N, C-alpha and C positions, 0 to 999 in steps of 0.2 A: 740557230734559228730551230734546227731540229729538235736538240737537246732543250731547248724553252718550250717549244711544244708538247714535248714528250712530258716534260714535267708538270706541265698545266694539266696533261690528260691523267697523269698518276695521282696528282692534287684532286681534279673532278671524278677519279673513279672513287680516292680515299672518301671525299667528303660524301659522295652517293651511297657507297655501301654504309659509311655511318649514319646517316637518314634513315636508310632502308632498315638498318640493325634498330637504332631507335624506335621506328614507326612499329617494326615487329615488337618488337618487348611492349611498348606502351599498347598495343592492341591485345598481345597476348596477358597483360596484367589485367587488362579492362573487362576481359573474358571469361579472367577466373571468377566460379560461383564464389558467394559468401560462405564461409565456412560456417557449417551448423553447430560444430563443437565451442567454437567462439560465443555465438549466441547463446549458446546454453548456460555455458558458464557464466556471461554476463546476467542472464535473469537470474540463477543459482546466486549470484552474488548479491543481487538485490535484498534478497531474503523476503522482506515484507513490504507492502506497498499501503501504508497508511495515508489515504487519501480523501478520507471526510472526517468531521469533526462537528458535533454540534456540542453547544455549553448550555446548560439549563440553569436558571436561579432557582431552586426551590426551597419552600419553606417546610421544616420538620416540628411536629409537636410530640412531646413523650410524657407520659402521666403514669402516675404507681402510686397505689393506693394499699396502704395498710390496714387491717382489721384485726382489732382484738376481742375474741368473743362474739363477734358481729359487728360491732361499733367502731366506726374509724377513729384509728390512731393517730394518722399522718398521712402527708402527700409528698410526693416528690414528682415535680413537672418542669419542662423546659420548652420552649418556644426559641426556634431559633432559624437562619436562613443559610444555605450554603451553595456553592455552584457544585453541579455534577456534570462530568467530562463524558460524553458517548463519543468513542471513535470507531469508525469503520475500515476495513483494510482487506488486501488478498494477501493471505499466509503463503506465501509461494514454498516455505519450507515442507507445506502439506503435501510436494509434489505437482510437477508441471510436464507436458510433454513439449517437444519442438520437433517438428515435422515439415519436409518441404512436398512441394508436387516433383514432376519429373524432370521439367525443366530447370529446377533449382531456383527459379525467379519468383516463386511464392512460399511464404513462410507461413506456417498453421502452429499457434501457440495455442496451449489448452492449459489453462489455470485454474486454481482453485475458485469456487464462487465467493464473493465478496461475503462478508461475516463481520460481526460486533468482536472488535478485538479487546475492547475496553469499555469499563465502564466502571468511573473512579470519582471518590468524593474529593475535593479540594479544600483538606483541613484549613487552609491558610485563610480562606473564604468566608470563614465562618461569621455570621453578625447574629448575638444574641440577643433576644428581646426581652425575654424576662427568666427568671429561675427560681423555684422555691423549692429547697433542699433541707425540709424538715427532717427525714429520715436517713440522711448523710449525702456525699458528693455523687452528683450523678457524672459517670464518665461514657465514654464511647461504646463500651460493652453494654452498659442499659439500652442506649440508643439505637444497638444495633440492626433489630428487627426493623425499626420505622426507616434507618438508613437503606435496609435492603429493599424495602417496599419503593421507596423513593426511587432508586436505583433501576428497578424494574419498570415502573412505570416510565420513566424516561428513555429507559430501552425501547421500549413498545412504543413510544412516540416517535424516537430518531427512526425507527424502522418505517411506521405508518408513512411518514415526510418524505422517506424515498433516500435516505441516507445510503444503503446499498446499492442502488441503482445508481445515485451520484458519484459512489466510490468506483463501481465497476466502468462508468464512463471517463474516469479521472485516470485509472489503471488502463484502460483501453489505448488513451492515449499516449501515456509512458510507455508501453510496450511496443505501439506502434511506430514511435518514433526512434526506438533503441532498434526495432528491426530495420527500417530504411538506413538508417545510419549505417547499419553492418551490410547493406548494399541489396535488401531486398526491394524488389519492385512492388511488390502487394504483399500486406501481412494482413492476417487475420486472426483476431483474438477470440476466441470460446471459451465462456465458464462452465465449469461442470462440479459438480460435489467433489470434494477430495477424495472419497472412495471410488469413485467412477474414474480417476484418473492412474494410468498404471504408465510411468515414465521414470 
């Protein structure tokens, strides 16, 4: 009977020690603050957050007239439409800062302000309405200035319509989720011009 009782006490002691060790290790693991180096690596791996895109359908007209001795000798003209894509984003390759407060529970991410990363004409979307090529064929080099003007107009319109603020809102959401997933209770995102960021 004593042997059975002693065996019971030994098993009970082993169970209690094992349970205590388990809870100790679990509590210790849970109390480990999030690793700033890990979050820095994860943000760096993102490279660029392209979070806003506007697509415009634009009509472009190009005309060129040739004169000989002041007399019109011919004209080249074309009218067509195409899609122009304006894309906003946060370029993390331009630098960012990762900081925490003294408790290690609050994360501060300072990243570049949103900017226009791309304004591009989609050549596959071209729809030609008419063309007059009495002085030779018209190619992209000929209409380059008109396309540049169309791109700049659409870029300005996208900014006026709030593409940059929408891009920053989306980037803020992505980075905040990343910080919370890494174990930070509070994540604060700050946008600064790239030249102001040191890190």
